[in-house]
C-alpha positions, 0 to 999 in steps of 0.5 A: 159298398160298406155297411152302415155303421152299427148302433154299437159303432155309433154309440162307441163313437159318441162315448169316444167323443165324450172321453175326448171332451173330458181329456186334458188337452188343448183345443186344436188337438182336441178338435182334431181328435174329435173330427177323427173319431166322428169320421171313424165311428159315424163313417164320414170321410170328410169332417169339418169344424167351423168355429164362430168368431164373435169379434168378426161375426163369422165362422172360420174353418179350424179343423178338417179331417179328410183328404189333402185336397179337402184340407187345402181347399177349406182350412182357414176359410171364413164365412160371414154369419149372413152368408151362413144364414140361408144354409141353415134355413128351416126347409133343410132341417132334419132331426136337428141337422141341416141337409141340403140335397143336390140342386136345392141351393144355388151355390153360385152365391157367395158362400165361401170355398167348397170342397166337392169330391170328384166321384159319381153317385150311385143309382140308389134313390137315397144316394149321397151326391158330391154336391150334397151338404150336411151341417149341424149347429153347435150351440152354447147351453144358453143358446148362442152359436159356438160353431158348425159341424160339417160332414160329407162323403159318407162311406155308405154312399147314401144320405144318413137316416134320421136315426143317424142324424140324431146321433150326429146331432148328439155328437155335435152337442158334445163338441159344443160342450167341449168348446163351451168348457174351453171358453169358460176355462179361458174366461176363468184364467183371465179372471184369475190373471185380473185378480192377481194383477189387481192384488199386485197393483193394490200392493204397489198403490199401498206402497207409494204416496206418489200420485204419478206412480199410482196413476201409472200402476193403474194404467199398466194393471188394466192393460195387462190384466184386462187386455186393453192395448191403450189405457190413459188416466186424466185428471181435471185441472183445478182452475179450468176443469179441463182434463189433463193426461197424467199417465198412459200405457200403449199410447204414442204422442201422435195418438194422444195429439188426436184427442181434443181437450175435454172439460169436466162439464164436457164429460158429464153428458157421456156419464149418462145412466143408459150407458152405465155398466158396473160403474163404467160407461160404454158408448158407441162412437156415434153416441159419444160424438152426438153428445159432444160439441160439433167437430170434437176430435178423438182417437178412433180405435184400430182394434175393431171387429164386426157384428153385435159382439164386436168393439167398433170405435166404442168409448169406454170411460171409468170415472173416479169419484171422491167421497163428495161425489166429485169426478177426480179422474177418468180412466179411458180404455181403448183397443181391446186385444180380442176386439170384443165388447167388454163383458159385465165381468170385465166391467166389474174388474175395471171398476175394481181397479178404478176403486183401488185407484180412487182409494190410493189417490185419496190416501196420497192426497191426505199424505200430500196435505199433511206434508204440505201443512208441515211447511205451509200455513193452512189458511193462506197456503203460503210457507209457514214460519218454520220453512221461513227460518230454514230458507232465511238461513240458507239465503244468508249462507249463500250470500256470505259464501258467494257474495250474491245479494238477496232482499228480505221483506217483512210486511204487516196488514194495516188496520187488521184488528179493526177488520176483525172487530168491525166485520168478524173473524171470518172477514179477517180470515178472508182478508188474509186469504186474499193477501195470500193470493196476491202474494203468490200471484205477484212474486217472481218464480224464484221468490217465496212468501211466508206467513210468520205471524197472525197478520205478519208476512215475509218475502225472500227475493233472491238475487234482488237489489234494492231497486228491484225489490222496490218494484216488486213491493210497489206492484204487490201494494197496488194489487192488494189495494185492488183486491181489497176494493173488489172484496169491499175490505181495505187491504193495505200493508206496511213493508220493511225492507233489508238487503242482505249481502256478503257482510250479513251473517246473522239471520236473526239480526236481519229479521229484527232489522226488517221487522223494525223497518216495517214498524217504522213504515207503519209509524210514518205512513210511508208504507215502505221503509228500507234499512239504510 
């Protein structure tokens, strides 16, 4: 029988593990080398490393140093945490390791695959039995489990002494340091990737005023940098408050169809402080559904795991808040590639992406407003006189070239000065806003409305005859009266109408004729006057 490894041998093994831990190599190769060093220096024929998988709350055999039979039996096997717990019972604890002697545990229970070498123990009272098991936990510096070291078939043929167990525990601590180092390096690399992606997204956001491009860049950046396979950005409809999906990464149309519409008011119960982490809101599926109307439908994640660290159909929402505290968009992140709940650091990165998108949307909104106001009236939101002049010239050119008719209508609010004098300018502005709403609602898709003066407006009705124009104008006149009655401010208008045709080549003359017709309608009280 071989002699026990000397103290120098054990110390040499410990130093070799330390050297390997510091070596620049990949994790699988490192663990293979460590297992071999443990076997050589501490005198075990079989060394097994079980790594904890937080996404599944289990342990996987990733490294086996020993016979081909041992490798074939154990490599790749997994065992849940609950099944390991009885093996790490305090009654088996010795010097920080767990030695389970033959006959002390019922191995018929579900404890995964076992390798039991086919040899007979000696008659020594401390002889190692093929059915013995020796486990050493490998812990993170904060105390959580990283893996379990398992050794067997001591070359001495006897169970290790307390001194030998202490050395084995010290070696396991060094292996744990290596595992922790690899995890921290992976987290740092992931953080660097997120930072680089954030900088790239920031550059793209700054370079485009397009809302759609901003939202798509945000989705793509979050998915690529933070590892979510599905990302969507929704904006609330200004009229209904219902969120509409405007950009996605990783979603199919069928999957999007599984989501029932959610309003800005329906979202509010999900944005509850108890669920907030770094400005993001993480809820279990059950928590989310309990806060939504009965029967609400939502996509259920497929990248789920098990246990306290795992993602399991969770909901992750990141609201985009404007300067006034209003929710202007919401980011939904689904199906994390690692099947784990996001860490606080990942939530911080997600919030930074959201903040970048908020700033870009704010800038894009201001750009769009400036561009909008270049051709629109700030009060009524109708096209302005500059846009009217350009479009009138275009209609005249088209009519002259192709012989297609169009109708020009000029209208003026009756008694507008008295509204201002009697009720003040705020009431006058409100009346003009109402008029703008009526014109936008009453026109056909091809028609356009313009504010060309204080209380003077124009309409361009392409492909419209005199009879068709009269029907449009009468409908608008009725809508104006009804709107004025609802607001308690009379709203009536006089209309001057001229139909352009192939013979019409002078846009300015056409406008003068329509303007004159409008004043004639006002003078006669007819409200509508067509140029003969």
